[in-house]
matplotlib code that plots the C-alpha trace (Angstrom):
import matplotlib.pyplot as plt

x = [-107.5, -108.4, -112.0, -113.6, -115.8, -117.9, -115.6, -114.7, -113.3, -116.4, -113.7, -114.9, -118.4, -116.6, -114.5, -111.1, -107.9, -105.6, -103.0, -100.6, -97.2, -97.3, -94.7, -97.2, -100.6, -100.4, -100.2, -102.7, -105.6, -106.8, -110.1, -109.7, -112.7, -114.1, -116.4, -115.4, -112.4, -112.9, -109.3, -109.7, -112.5, -110.2, -109.3, -111.7, -112.7, -111.2, -108.3, -105.0, -101.7, -102.1, -105.4, -109.0, -112.0, -115.4, -115.9, -118.7, -121.2, -125.0, -127.4, -128.9, -131.9, -131.7, -129.8, -129.8, -126.6, -126.4, -123.7, -123.2, -124.0, -125.8, -124.9, -125.1, -123.5, -122.8, -119.7, -117.7, -114.6, -115.6, -114.3, -117.7, -119.1, -116.1, -117.2, -116.4, -120.1, -120.5, -117.6, -119.1, -122.1, -120.2, -117.5, -119.8, -121.4, -118.4, -115.6, -112.0, -108.8, -107.6, -109.2, -108.2, -108.8, -109.4, -105.6, -105.3, -103.4, -103.6, -105.0, -105.7, -109.4, -109.3, -113.0, -112.5, -108.8, -106.3, -103.3, -101.7, -98.1, -95.2, -94.2, -91.4, -89.2, -88.0, -90.3, -92.3, -95.3, -98.1, -100.6, -104.0, -105.4, -109.2, -110.9, -113.0, -116.7, -116.6, -119.9, -122.0, -125.4, -127.0, -125.1, -122.4, -118.8, -116.7, -113.6, -110.7, -112.9, -114.0, -110.4, -109.7, -112.5, -111.3, -107.8, -109.3, -111.4, -108.6, -105.7, -105.9, -105.1, -108.5, -110.8, -114.3, -114.0, -113.8, -111.9, -111.0, -107.5, -105.4, -102.2, -100.6, -102.9, -101.3, -98.1, -99.7, -98.6, -99.7, -102.8, -103.9, -106.4, -104.4, -107.7, -111.0, -109.4, -106.0, -105.3, -101.7, -100.3, -96.8, -95.8, -93.5, -91.6, -91.7, -94.8, -94.5, -98.2, -99.6, -101.8, -103.7, -104.9, -108.4, -109.4, -112.9, -115.4, -113.0, -114.2, -117.6, -119.5, -118.1, -120.9, -123.4, -121.4, -121.1, -124.8, -125.6, -123.1, -123.4, -119.7, -119.1, -115.9, -114.5, -111.0, -110.9, -111.3, -108.1, -107.6, -107.2, -110.3, -112.8, -115.6, -113.8, -115.9, -119.0, -117.3, -116.4, -119.8, -121.5, -118.8, -118.9, -122.7, -124.5, -123.8, -125.0, -127.5, -129.0, -130.7, -131.0, -130.8, -127.6, -125.9, -125.4, -123.3, -120.1, -119.5, -121.5, -124.3, -126.1, -128.2, -131.9, -133.2, -132.1, -134.3, -132.7, -134.7, -133.9, -130.6, -131.7, -130.1, -131.1, -128.7, -129.6, -127.6, -125.9, -127.3, -124.2, -121.6, -118.9, -117.9, -119.5, -123.3, -123.9, -124.3, -127.4, -130.0, -130.6, -128.7, -130.4, -128.1, -129.6, -128.3, -128.2, -126.1, -126.5, -124.2, -126.1, -129.3, -127.4, -126.5, -130.1, -131.3, -129.0, -130.3, -133.9, -133.3, -134.0, -130.6, -128.2, -125.0, -124.0, -121.0, -119.7, -116.6, -117.6, -116.3, -118.5, -117.9, -121.6, -122.6, -119.6, -120.7, -124.2, -123.0, -120.5, -123.3, -125.4, -123.1, -125.7, -128.2, -125.9, -124.2, -120.5, -118.8, -115.5, -113.2, -110.1, -107.6, -108.4, -106.4, -108.4, -107.6, -109.7, -108.3, -109.0, -108.4, -107.8, -109.1, -106.2, -108.7, -110.3, -109.0, -106.4, -104.5, -102.8, -100.0, -100.2, -103.9, -103.1, -100.4, -102.6, -105.5, -103.2, -101.9, -105.4, -106.7, -106.4, -105.9, -105.1, -108.3, -110.3, -108.7, -109.1, -112.7, -114.1, -112.0, -110.6, -114.0, -113.7, -110.0, -108.3, -104.8, -105.8, -103.2, -103.0, -101.9, -98.7, -98.5, -100.7, -98.9, -98.1, -100.0, -98.6, -96.4, -95.5, -91.9, -91.6, -94.0, -92.6, -94.1, -94.3, -97.1, -96.8, -94.5, -97.1, -100.4, -102.0, -99.6, -102.5, -104.2, -101.2, -99.0, -101.8, -102.2, -98.5, -98.5, -101.4, -99.9, -96.6, -98.6, -100.3, -103.6, -105.2, -107.8, -111.0, -113.4, -115.4, -112.4, -111.9, -108.7, -109.0, -106.7, -107.4, -111.0, -111.6, -112.5, -111.0, -114.3, -114.4, -116.8, -115.8, -117.9, -118.8, -121.6, -124.2, -122.1, -122.3, -118.6, -117.6, -120.0, -118.4, -115.0, -116.0, -117.3, -113.9, -112.1, -114.6, -113.9, -110.1, -110.2, -112.4, -109.6, -107.3, -109.7, -110.7, -114.4, -115.3, -118.8, -120.2, -121.4, -123.1, -124.6, -126.0, -124.9, -121.5, -119.7, -122.0, -122.1, -119.9, -116.5, -115.5, -116.3, -114.1, -117.2, -115.7, -113.2, -112.2, -113.4, -113.6, -113.7, -111.7, -109.7, -109.8, -107.0, -105.9, -102.4, -100.8, -99.6, -99.4, -102.9, -102.2, -100.8, -104.3, -105.2, -102.3, -100.6, -101.4, -103.2, -104.7, -108.3, -109.2, -107.1, -110.2, -108.5, -106.5, -103.1, -100.2, -96.7, -93.7, -92.1, -95.2, -95.5, -91.9, -91.9, -95.1, -93.8, -90.5, -92.3, -94.6, -91.5, -89.6, -88.8, -88.2, -90.2, -87.3, -86.8, -90.5, -90.6, -87.9, -89.9, -93.1, -91.3, -90.4, -94.0, -95.1, -92.6, -93.6, -97.3, -96.7, -94.6, -97.4, -99.9, -102.3, -104.1, -104.1, -104.3, -106.4, -106.3, -106.4, -110.0, -110.9, -113.9, -116.5, -119.1, -121.6, -123.5, -125.9, -127.3, -124.2, -121.2, -118.4, -118.3, -115.2, -115.2, -112.5, -110.7, -111.3, -114.2, -116.4, -118.3, -119.5, -116.1, -116.8, -120.6, -120.9, -119.5, -121.5, -123.5, -126.2, -124.8, -125.3]
y = [-35.8, -39.1, -40.0, -42.7, -45.2, -47.6, -49.3, -46.7, -43.7, -43.3, -42.9, -45.1, -43.7, -41.4, -39.8, -38.7, -38.0, -40.7, -39.9, -41.5, -39.9, -37.1, -38.8, -39.5, -40.6, -44.2, -47.3, -47.9, -50.0, -53.1, -54.7, -58.1, -60.3, -57.5, -58.3, -55.4, -53.2, -51.1, -50.1, -48.1, -46.1, -44.8, -41.6, -38.8, -38.7, -35.2, -35.6, -34.4, -34.5, -33.2, -31.3, -32.6, -31.1, -32.6, -33.9, -32.3, -35.1, -35.3, -35.1, -38.4, -39.5, -39.5, -42.2, -43.8, -44.7, -46.8, -46.4, -48.2, -45.5, -42.2, -38.7, -36.5, -33.1, -30.5, -29.4, -32.7, -31.2, -31.0, -33.8, -35.0, -35.2, -36.2, -39.2, -40.8, -41.2, -37.4, -37.1, -39.5, -37.1, -33.8, -34.6, -33.5, -30.7, -28.8, -27.8, -28.1, -26.9, -30.4, -33.8, -37.5, -39.8, -43.5, -44.1, -41.7, -39.2, -35.6, -33.4, -29.6, -29.0, -27.1, -26.3, -23.9, -23.3, -21.5, -22.8, -23.8, -23.1, -22.4, -18.8, -18.7, -21.3, -18.9, -18.0, -21.0, -19.4, -21.0, -19.2, -20.6, -18.8, -19.2, -19.3, -16.2, -17.0, -19.8, -19.5, -21.0, -22.3, -19.2, -17.0, -15.7, -15.9, -18.9, -16.9, -16.0, -15.2, -18.9, -20.0, -17.6, -18.9, -22.5, -21.5, -19.6, -22.7, -25.2, -23.2, -24.5, -20.9, -20.2, -22.1, -23.4, -24.7, -28.3, -29.0, -32.6, -31.7, -28.6, -30.2, -28.0, -25.1, -24.3, -23.6, -20.8, -17.6, -15.0, -15.9, -13.1, -12.4, -10.6, -10.1, -11.9, -14.7, -15.1, -16.6, -16.7, -18.4, -17.8, -20.8, -20.9, -23.7, -25.7, -28.0, -30.8, -31.8, -28.3, -29.8, -31.7, -28.4, -27.1, -30.6, -32.0, -30.5, -27.9, -24.9, -23.7, -20.5, -17.5, -15.3, -17.5, -17.3, -13.5, -13.3, -15.4, -13.8, -10.2, -10.0, -7.7, -9.3, -12.6, -11.7, -9.0, -11.6, -13.1, -15.8, -12.9, -11.0, -10.5, -11.9, -15.0, -17.0, -16.1, -17.4, -20.6, -21.2, -21.0, -22.9, -25.8, -25.9, -24.0, -26.4, -29.7, -31.7, -29.8, -26.4, -25.5, -21.8, -22.1, -24.9, -24.0, -26.1, -25.0, -28.2, -29.5, -30.5, -29.1, -30.8, -30.7, -32.6, -34.7, -37.1, -37.5, -40.6, -42.6, -41.0, -40.4, -37.4, -36.0, -33.9, -31.8, -29.6, -26.4, -23.8, -21.6, -24.4, -23.1, -26.5, -29.0, -29.3, -33.0, -36.1, -37.2, -34.6, -35.8, -38.2, -39.9, -41.4, -44.2, -45.7, -49.5, -50.8, -54.5, -55.2, -58.2, -56.1, -53.5, -56.2, -57.4, -53.8, -53.6, -56.9, -55.8, -52.5, -50.4, -48.7, -48.0, -48.1, -50.2, -48.5, -50.3, -50.0, -53.0, -56.1, -59.1, -62.2, -63.1, -59.7, -59.7, -63.1, -61.8, -58.8, -60.8, -63.1, -60.2, -59.7, -61.2, -58.6, -55.7, -55.2, -54.4, -55.4, -53.9, -54.2, -52.3, -51.5, -48.5, -46.2, -47.5, -49.9, -51.8, -51.8, -52.2, -49.1, -49.8, -47.3, -46.3, -44.7, -48.0, -51.5, -51.2, -48.7, -51.9, -52.8, -56.6, -56.4, -54.7, -57.2, -60.2, -58.9, -58.5, -62.0, -63.6, -61.7, -64.2, -61.7, -64.3, -66.2, -63.0, -62.2, -65.8, -66.1, -62.6, -61.0, -63.5, -64.0, -60.4, -60.0, -63.5, -62.1, -60.1, -60.1, -59.1, -55.5, -55.2, -51.5, -48.6, -45.8, -47.5, -49.7, -52.7, -51.7, -48.3, -47.3, -47.7, -50.6, -53.4, -56.1, -54.5, -56.5, -60.3, -60.7, -58.9, -60.4, -63.8, -65.9, -67.7, -68.4, -69.9, -66.9, -64.5, -66.3, -66.1, -62.4, -61.9, -64.0, -62.2, -58.9, -59.8, -61.1, -64.2, -66.5, -66.6, -69.4, -68.4, -68.9, -65.2, -63.4, -60.5, -57.9, -55.6, -56.8, -56.0, -58.9, -59.0, -58.5, -56.0, -54.9, -54.5, -51.7, -51.2, -49.9, -52.2, -54.3, -58.0, -58.4, -56.6, -58.7, -61.8, -60.3, -60.0, -63.6, -64.9, -62.8, -64.0, -67.6, -67.1, -64.9, -67.2, -69.9, -67.4, -66.4, -63.1, -62.3, -60.4, -58.9, -57.8, -54.2, -53.4, -49.9, -48.2, -44.9, -45.9, -44.0, -41.0, -40.4, -42.5, -43.2, -39.5, -39.4, -42.4, -44.4, -47.9, -50.5, -51.5, -49.7, -51.7, -49.3, -48.1, -45.0, -43.7, -41.5, -39.2, -39.6, -37.4, -38.6, -35.5, -35.6, -38.9, -36.7, -35.8, -39.5, -40.6, -37.5, -36.7, -33.5, -34.8, -33.9, -37.5, -39.3, -40.6, -43.6, -41.5, -42.5, -40.5, -41.3, -39.1, -41.3, -41.2, -37.4, -36.7, -38.9, -37.2, -33.7, -34.5, -36.0, -32.9, -30.6, -32.5, -30.7, -33.7, -36.9, -39.1, -37.3, -37.5, -41.2, -41.9, -40.2, -41.9, -45.2, -44.1, -43.3, -46.7, -48.5, -46.5, -47.1, -50.9, -50.9, -49.1, -51.9, -49.1, -50.0, -53.3, -53.2, -56.0, -55.4, -52.8, -52.7, -53.2, -51.5, -53.2, -51.8, -52.7, -50.6, -50.8, -48.3, -46.0, -46.1, -46.1, -45.8, -46.1, -46.1, -43.6, -44.7, -41.5, -39.8, -42.7, -43.2, -39.7, -38.0, -37.7, -38.1, -35.0, -36.9, -40.1, -41.1, -43.5, -46.9, -47.7]
z = [9.2, 10.6, 10.6, 12.6, 10.9, 12.2, 10.3, 12.3, 13.8, 14.9, 12.6, 10.0, 13.1, 14.8, 12.3, 13.0, 11.3, 10.3, 7.8, 5.4, 4.5, 2.0, -0.2, -2.9, -3.9, -2.8, -4.9, -7.7, -6.3, -8.0, -7.1, -5.6, -6.7, -8.8, -11.6, -13.8, -14.6, -11.5, -11.3, -14.4, -12.7, -10.0, -11.9, -12.8, -16.5, -17.0, -14.6, -16.0, -14.2, -10.7, -11.4, -11.1, -12.7, -13.2, -16.7, -18.8, -19.0, -19.6, -16.7, -15.6, -13.5, -9.7, -8.0, -4.6, -2.8, 0.4, 3.1, 6.4, 9.0, 9.4, 8.4, 11.5, 11.0, 8.4, 10.4, 10.4, 12.0, 15.6, 17.8, 18.7, 15.2, 13.0, 11.1, 7.8, 7.1, 7.3, 5.0, 2.4, 2.1, 2.4, -0.2, -3.0, -0.9, 0.5, -1.9, -0.9, -2.6, -3.0, -3.4, -3.7, -6.6, -6.2, -6.2, -3.2, -5.4, -4.1, -6.7, -7.0, -7.3, -10.6, -10.5, -7.6, -7.4, -9.7, -7.8, -4.5, -4.2, -1.8, -2.4, 0.1, 1.7, 4.5, 6.1, 4.8, 3.1, 1.0, -1.2, -2.1, -5.2, -5.5, -8.9, -9.6, -9.6, -7.1, -5.0, -2.3, -3.4, -1.9, -4.3, -1.8, -2.9, -1.8, -1.0, 1.3, 4.3, 4.3, 4.4, 7.2, 9.2, 8.7, 9.9, 13.0, 14.0, 13.4, 14.7, 18.3, 19.4, 20.9, 23.2, 22.5, 18.9, 19.9, 16.7, 16.0, 15.0, 14.7, 13.4, 10.8, 11.3, 14.6, 12.7, 10.8, 12.4, 9.9, 7.8, 5.5, 2.8, 0.1, -1.8, -2.0, -4.1, -2.4, 1.1, 2.2, 5.3, 6.8, 8.9, 11.9, 10.3, 7.0, 6.9, 4.3, 4.5, 3.7, 0.9, 3.6, 5.1, 4.3, 3.1, 2.6, 5.1, 6.6, 4.8, 6.0, 5.0, 6.8, 5.6, 7.5, 10.7, 10.3, 9.8, 12.9, 15.2, 14.2, 13.2, 10.2, 9.0, 10.2, 9.0, 11.7, 14.4, 15.9, 18.6, 21.1, 20.1, 22.9, 20.7, 19.4, 21.8, 19.8, 16.7, 18.5, 20.0, 16.6, 14.7, 17.2, 17.7, 15.0, 12.2, 13.7, 11.8, 8.9, 8.4, 4.8, 5.4, 7.4, 5.4, 1.7, -0.6, -2.3, -4.3, -7.3, -4.9, -1.8, 0.8, 0.0, 3.0, 5.9, 8.0, 11.4, 12.2, 9.1, 8.3, 4.7, 3.0, -0.3, -2.4, -5.4, -7.7, -6.5, -8.9, -8.5, -9.2, -11.5, -12.8, -15.1, -14.6, -15.4, -13.3, -11.4, -10.9, -7.4, -5.0, -2.2, 0.5, 2.5, 5.7, 5.7, 8.6, 7.7, 4.7, 3.5, 3.6, 1.5, -1.1, -1.1, -1.7, -4.7, -6.0, -5.7, -7.4, -4.3, -4.6, -7.5, -5.5, -2.4, -0.9, 2.2, 4.3, 6.3, 4.4, 4.6, 2.6, 2.3, 1.0, -1.3, -2.8, -3.3, -5.2, -7.3, -8.3, -9.7, -12.7, -15.0, -13.8, -14.8, -11.4, -11.3, -8.0, -6.8, -3.8, -3.1, -0.3, 1.8, 4.0, 6.9, 9.7, 12.2, 15.7, 19.4, 21.7, 25.4, 27.9, 30.3, 32.7, 33.6, 34.2, 31.5, 33.5, 34.7, 32.3, 32.9, 32.0, 28.7, 27.8, 28.7, 26.6, 23.7, 24.2, 23.9, 20.8, 17.9, 15.1, 12.5, 13.2, 12.9, 9.5, 8.2, 9.2, 8.6, 5.8, 3.3, 1.6, 0.5, 0.1, -0.3, 0.4, 3.5, 6.2, 9.9, 10.2, 12.3, 12.6, 13.8, 11.9, 8.6, 6.1, 4.4, 1.5, 2.9, 3.6, 7.4, 7.8, 9.9, 12.1, 15.6, 17.1, 16.4, 19.5, 21.6, 20.4, 19.8, 22.0, 23.6, 26.9, 28.7, 28.0, 29.0, 32.3, 33.0, 32.4, 34.8, 37.5, 37.2, 37.5, 40.7, 39.3, 40.9, 39.5, 41.4, 42.2, 39.1, 36.9, 36.3, 37.3, 39.7, 41.3, 44.3, 44.3, 40.5, 38.3, 34.8, 33.2, 30.3, 27.6, 23.9, 22.6, 18.9, 16.7, 15.1, 12.8, 12.2, 11.4, 14.6, 16.6, 15.1, 16.0, 19.6, 19.7, 18.5, 21.2, 23.8, 23.1, 23.3, 26.4, 28.4, 28.2, 30.0, 32.8, 31.1, 30.8, 27.6, 27.2, 23.9, 24.1, 20.8, 20.6, 17.5, 19.1, 20.2, 17.4, 17.6, 21.3, 23.4, 21.9, 22.0, 25.7, 26.5, 27.5, 27.0, 28.2, 24.7, 21.6, 18.4, 15.4, 12.4, 11.5, 8.0, 6.6, 3.9, 2.4, 5.1, 8.5, 10.5, 11.8, 13.5, 16.3, 17.4, 18.0, 20.2, 21.7, 25.3, 24.4, 21.1, 20.4, 19.5, 22.1, 23.8, 25.5, 27.9, 26.7, 28.1, 26.9, 26.7, 24.1, 21.8, 22.3, 21.5, 18.4, 16.9, 17.8, 16.0, 13.0, 12.5, 12.9, 10.2, 7.0, 4.8, 4.3, 5.2, 8.5, 9.2, 8.5, 11.0, 13.7, 12.7, 13.1, 16.6, 17.3, 16.0, 18.2, 21.2, 20.7, 20.4, 23.6, 25.5, 24.5, 23.9, 20.7, 18.8, 15.0, 13.4, 9.7, 6.9, 5.9, 2.2, 0.8, -1.3, -3.5, -6.2, -8.7, -11.6, -14.1, -13.8, -16.2, -13.5, -9.7, -7.6, -3.8, -2.8, 0.4, 2.4, 0.7, -0.4, -3.6, -4.2, -4.7, -8.4, -8.5, -10.7, -13.6, -13.3, -16.5, -17.2, -18.3, -21.9]

ax = plt.figure().add_subplot(projection="3d")
ax.plot(x, y, z, "-o")
ax.set_aspect("equal")
plt.show()
């Protein structure tokens, strides 16, 4: 699922679901500018083949980890809460049948799963076999009923759940609990990205929902049941924020406390965890939006790990210069991209306005000035659907963006816009004055400043709208002219459909395109990766032709740590994906 970050999707904050093709785990990452062998930290210590289990290591003292934006919700899969920053906390709290290592390889979670396998090709059927003894931190079983609830909520077959994405789940026609440890799903058609289902944060405690709604057995509830609305109401609203009694952990950690004002979250050990028991006895997650302040906090010993998805050359230099103080710095590619979404329900309903705006955005200047200090070989991203190096990636935007003021003015004039006495173009009484909205982020503010300077030369007025709550309260409501944020993805592409299809749960910009819809529908319906890729290419081309969303760059992560043996910032799940096997540095 795509998640917004304030790198985001609210993504990277609103979180959403972006996805890479399921054709593999991605290329091995290497840390550009790293001060240690961080690439060797991308795999789990006990990882073997396609199975991950936490390594059995000694316990260590509590640690403090800083991230860019706040945790807001235990249920991260509603459209209004979905955020990478929630995911960064929940990855060690809510178990999932699969997880990703630092190389984006999809692994079976051997601590809680016996197996995940296709048991029939026709009809296409998948079996998830849960390991006996897996439990929530309150002692209740983590079992098939939890999977069933996750399917019911994500299926898209009942109203009220406000789910961020139902892609894949809606193809499951016959979900069934064969027994407490076995969940089977018969699909209406083959679904190649089935390992992306029930991913991090999707499986919530069914026994808590039963308790709070008075339902005896969640598996008796179907999308047509008269009381499914009770399930939807609690699922969508009852797991906001944090309530210890309603929000147990199923991973190696559970949430001990959460301060809504400061965004500080404290995790402690899940006493019922079936896997290895080592790692930090307690983890405090702090919110430090300013990346340089985060680097300074690491320098001063206030935090043990600085984990940022907001590349900043000054902060990177600060952390690189701390090597003599025992700090290891790393930077690596992410499955995350920074972009500009144009709102079709406002001024950008006008095609000429969209094309002119694209023409004035100097993407190369943005990359050169703001990114190359972190990643010297950073390039402008020329695709929305694919990342550089992926099969299917081609330049689909350089002929549409960055041509300059003269070209932008010609586009506007051809489209019926006229320059006013104030030097700003207008049409039908509406001035070409727009806001670019984003969260509190220095790099994004600098991005807007660069665009402002270029746009002013073409008679386009750009106003900087910086709002700390933009990703947590506005972007999902379409409250913007242009939204500047990032989407973070898993190595599956199917959930992109929810971002750009006309009926997509995270299509907040109001885009409606038959070509885009048809391409994504065909891609999801494909039964082979090659066939799916052909249709994703069609979707990419259609999105570019709509001038709907402008990619800027694939966003590298950067992190620094001290006092811990090895930390790797996973592209989708952040630094805590394997926190249960961290050890004190020698």
